[in-house]
N, C-alpha and C positions, 0 to 999 in steps of 0.2 A: 347788437348788430341790426341795421335796418333791412330794407328789402334787398334780396340777393338778385344778381344777374346770372342766370344759369343757362349754360349751353348744353343741350341734349343732342347727342349724335347717334344715328341709327342707320344701318344699311338696308333695312326692310322697307318694302313698299308701305307708304303711309296713306290712309289708316287701315287698309284692308287685309294685311297679311296674316293676322292672327293675334295670339296672346301678347306678343311683345308690343305691337302697336296699340292694342287695347290698353295695356298697362301705361304706355306713354301718354295716350289720350287722357287718362285719369290724372296722371302727374301734372300735365299742362293745365288742365282745368283747375285742379286744387291749388297748385302753386300760384296761379294767377289770381284766384279768389282770395288767397292770403296776402296779396300785395307784392308778390315777387315777379320779376321780369324773366320770361323764358324765351330763348331762341332755339328753335328746332332745326337741325340740319339733317336732311333726309334726301334720298334720290328723287329726281324730278319725275321719274316714271310713274304714271298713274297717281300723281300726288293730288290730294284734296286738302288744302291748307286748313288747319284748325281755326276756330273762332278766337281761341285764347292764345296770346303770345305772338311772337314773330316766327314765321316759317320761311326757311331758306331752302329752295329746291336746288340740289347740286347735281352735276353730271354723275353718271354711275358707270361702272364696268359690269357688263352683263351680256351673256349670250342670248340672242333673241329666243323667246319662248320658254326660257328657264324660269323656275319659281323664285320667289323673293329671297329664299335662304341661299341662293347662289349669286345674289346681287351684292355689289360692294361699292362704297364711296371711294373716290380716287385718293391715293396716298400721295399728296403733292405738297411740297414745301411752299410753293407759290400760293396755292390755295389757302394753306394754313396762315400764311402771312397776311393775306387779304382779310381772312376772318378775324385775326388778331387785331388788325388795324381798325376794322369797321365795328367790331362788337367788343366792348370792354367788359368781359365776363369776370365774375368772381369765382366760379367753379365750373368745370366741365364734367359731363356725365355721359359715358359711352355705354351702348347697350348690346353690342355684338362683337364677336372676335374676328371681324373681317376688316374692311378699310376704316370703319368708324373708330375703332380703338386706336389705330395709328394716327389718324387725323386729329382726334381729340388729344392724344398725347403731344403732338406737335404744337397745337394751339395752347395747351396748358403750359408747355415749356416756354413758349414765346411770351405769354402773359404773366408767367410766374405765379400761377394759381393751382390749386389742388385738382387732381383728376380722380374721379370716382368711376368705377366700372361695375356693371351688373352682369352676372353670368346667368343667362336664361336657359342655355342649352346643355343638356346632359349628353355629351358625346359618347360616354361609356354605354349608354342605353341603346345607341344606334347599332352596336355590334350584335344585338339580339334579332333585329329585324332586317337590316341591310348590311350583312357582314362584309361583303366584298368592298362596297363603297366606304364603309366605316374603317376598314383596315387600311385602305389607301390614305384616308384622311389622317389616321393615327401615325402612319409611317412618313407622310410627306408634309401636308399643310400645317397641322398643329405644331409639331416640333420646330419647323422652319419659321413659322410666324411668331411663335413665342420667343424664340431666340433673336429674331429680327427686332422685335420690340425692345428686348433687353439691350441690344446694341444701340438702338435709337435713343432710348431714354437714359441708359447708362447708370441706373441705380445699383448700388452694391448691396446685395443680400446674399447671405451664405445659405444656399439651398443644398449644400453638399454636392455641388455640381460634378466634381471629378468622380466621386463614387457613384453618383446617380447616373452619369453619362455611361459609365462602364456597365452598370446594371441594365441600363436602357438598351444597350447594344445586345446584351445577352438575353434579355427578357422576351418571352413570347406573350406576355400578359399585356394585352392592349389597354386594359383598365389602368395599370400602373403608368403606362406611357401617357395616356390622356390626362390623368390627374396631375402628373408632373408638368405637362405642357400648360395646363391651366394655372398651376402654381407659379410658373415662370411669367405668365401674363400678370397674375395678381401681384407679383413682386415689384412690378414697374408702375403701379398706381398707388395713390395715397390711401385708398380704402376700396374694398370690393364688397359687393352684396350679391345675394341670390334669394329667390323666393323660397328655396328649400334648405332646411338645416343640414341635410345630408351632403349637399353640395359644398357648403361652407366648411363642414367638418372634413370632408375628403380632400379639399384643396389645401386646407391648413395642415393636415397630416402629411400630404405629399411634400410640403415645404420643410419637413422635419421640425415643425413647430415655429419656424422663423416668422410666419405670418400670423401667429396667435394674437388675437385682439384686433386684427385689422379687417376681419370679415364680419359681415352683419347679415342677419336673416331679415328680409323685408318682403313679406307677402304682397302680391299685387292686390289692390283693392277691387271692390265690386262697384260697378256703375249703378247709379240710383234707379235706372230703369228696371233692374232686376229686383231691387228692394221694393219698388212700388208695384210690381206685377202681382196680380192675384188671380186665382183660378176662376175661369168663367165656365169651363166645360163641366157638365154634371158628373158626379162621382159614380153613378150607376152605368152599366154597360160594359164595353170592352176595357180590359186592362191595357193602358197605353204605355209602352216603353219608348224612351227617346234617347237618341245619341246626337251630339252636336260637336262638330270640330272638323279639322282637315281630314280628308279621306286619303290617307297614305298608310303604307305598311306599318310605320312606327306607332300609329294610333290604334291599330288592331281592331278596326271596326268589323273586320271579317269574323272575329270571334263573337261579336254581338249578333251578327246576322246568322251565323251557324248555330249559336246557342238558342236563338229565337226559333229557328227551324226545328231544333231538337226538343224544344218546349212542347211543340205539338198541341197548341191550345187555340182552337177556333175562336175563342172569346178574347183573344189578345191581338194587339197590333204593335208594330214597330215603326217609328218615325225617324228618319235619318236626315239630319241637317248637315249641310256642308258639301264641298266639292274637292276634287283632287285626283291624283293619278290612279287611285284604286277604284274610282267610281264605276268604271265599266265592269270590272270583275265582281264588284259587290252587287251590282244589278243582276248579273248573271246568276250569282248565288241565290239572290232573293227570288228570282223567277222559278227556281227549283223547289222552293218551300211549298209544302202541301197543306199547311195549316196556318191559320192566322193571316194577317195582312201586313205587308211591308210597303211603306211609302217613302219615296225620296223627294225631299223638297228643294234640294240643291243649295247653292250659296245664297244666303239672305243678307241684304245690305242694311235692312232696317233693324236696329237693336231692340226696338219695342216689340217688333214681331217675333224676334228670337226669344225674348224674355217671356212673351205670352205663350209661345209654343211649349217652353219648358214648364211654365206654371200650370199649363193645362194637362201635362203628362202625369201619369201615376208613379213612374219610376224613371230616374235619370241614370243612364248606363255609361260607364267609362271603362274600357278594357285595356288601355295602355298599361304596360307593365315594365317597371324599372326604366322608364324613358322620360316621362314628364318631370319637371322640377316642382311645379305647384299643381298644375291642372286647374287653370282659372275657372273652368266650367263647373268644377265641384262647388266652389264658393258661390258661383252664380246660381246654381241649382238650389243650394241651401238657402240663399237669400230669397229665391222665388217660392220657397216652401215645398220643394219637390223631394221626395225620398231618393236616396242614392244607392246604386249598386256599383261597386268598384272592386279591383283585385290587386292593387299595388299598396302594400303595407307601409311604404315609405311616404306616401302622400298623407298630409296631416291638416292642410288648410281647408276648412269648410266641412270636415267630416269628423264624426265621433261615433261612439257605439249607439247613440240614441237616434241619430238622423240618417245613418248609413250602414249598409251591410257589406262587410268585407268578405269576399269569397275567393276561391282558388282561381288561378289565372288560365286554366285550360277550358275548352269549350264545354265539357260535361259539367265542370264545377260552376261555370258561369250560368249555364242553363238551370242548374239546381238552385242558384240564387234567385234567378227569375221566377222559378216555380214557387219558391218559398214566399216571395213577396206578392206574387199574383194571388196566392191562396188566402191572404190575410189583409183585407182592406182596412180593418180597424188599426192594425199595426202601421200601415202606410200613413194613415191620418196622423197618428202619434209621431211618426218619424218626420213628417212635414212640419208639424208644430215645433219639434225639437230643432230643426234646421233654422227656423226663424229666430230662435234664441241666440244663434251664433252671429247674427247680423252686426251687432255693435263692434265686434272685433274684426269684421271683414270690410269695413268701410274704406273708401278712397282717402278719407281724411286721416285715418290711422296710417296708411301708407305714406301720405304726404308728410306727416309729422315725423315719421321715422327717417325719411330722407333728409328733411330739414335739420334734424339733429346731427346726422352724419356730415352734411354740408357745412354747418356752422362750426362744428368741432374741428373738422379738417382745415377749414379756412383759418380758424384761430391758431391752430398748430402751425400752419404754414407761415402765418405772419410772425409768430414767435421765432421760427427757425431762420427767417431772413432779417429779423429786426435787430 
């Protein structure tokens, strides 16, 4: 099969909204480099078109001032028909469970091509940090949207719906409800992926095994800027911890700030990269710290600057717990040669026993991990070197090849089924 024409659909602001958009950026670049044609369909809001491929800015549904994860592409048959007429795609790939999955499904059906979907979000994890909002989502949007997609696409998959629906009505376990909703989404696409193995396993299990073999683990790759980054800051002096990511409750940056305060080390500093709804409260916490120095650098647009800040740190910290699917920042830190401190045993990309320290997820346990690494610079140097050895398996090219294998196999199967 020659070059593919691939349509990628996302509801998130492009390219600034976070891990999903960073992953898509790498996909675009790598697919174009390999001779494939990519058309990106994303909201017009704050759009900065990529250099690779074709970018189509679409209208979006969004309340003013709300974050990207509340933005949605329109679910419009007229828009789907326009896309199908103008872009002769071989495969469509949706990246969110909002408007993009519905619009991609419509386009795939009109063109008679396979539909691949990636699950980036762990909805079950949101019940730990934003329980009220997560409960509403579990009881309203997720079951409604997944059933709506099933009615729209109309594929027949026996998920044991009668028994499961009765159990769903009785169950107070939001996790069961969420995994079942995701299984309903997955049943209406030709293949589904996630950066996390536990996501694929849980969705498959919720389908009573019906989806076995249709889910694929595809970790998001690491941009070359992190691979090329090297430490410029001298190793002597303060022990520098760094956190990078969205400042929101689910990322638990407050645990890092509290743990650093508990560390009580005047010869240490904490650098916080990122912005978000929790920034004000985090700054208030930081102001109360009596030892060490805490600096907030805000949102940085320059990936080279971000990579350099991580490479110059002594320890990269991630305190999200049972929320992230992959945690792209872990792979980026490993590629930059920075030791890692984290607390989620389900995260596996970019971390192993040689380059990362897995600690408990409460403040005292995270502080103990900080103390252990701050006390041993030789160990940190060995950990950084061990992280660099992981780079070959973390590249964007490895991600591209995995997606291309899925695209080509599903396209071939689709042609056989209609031939």
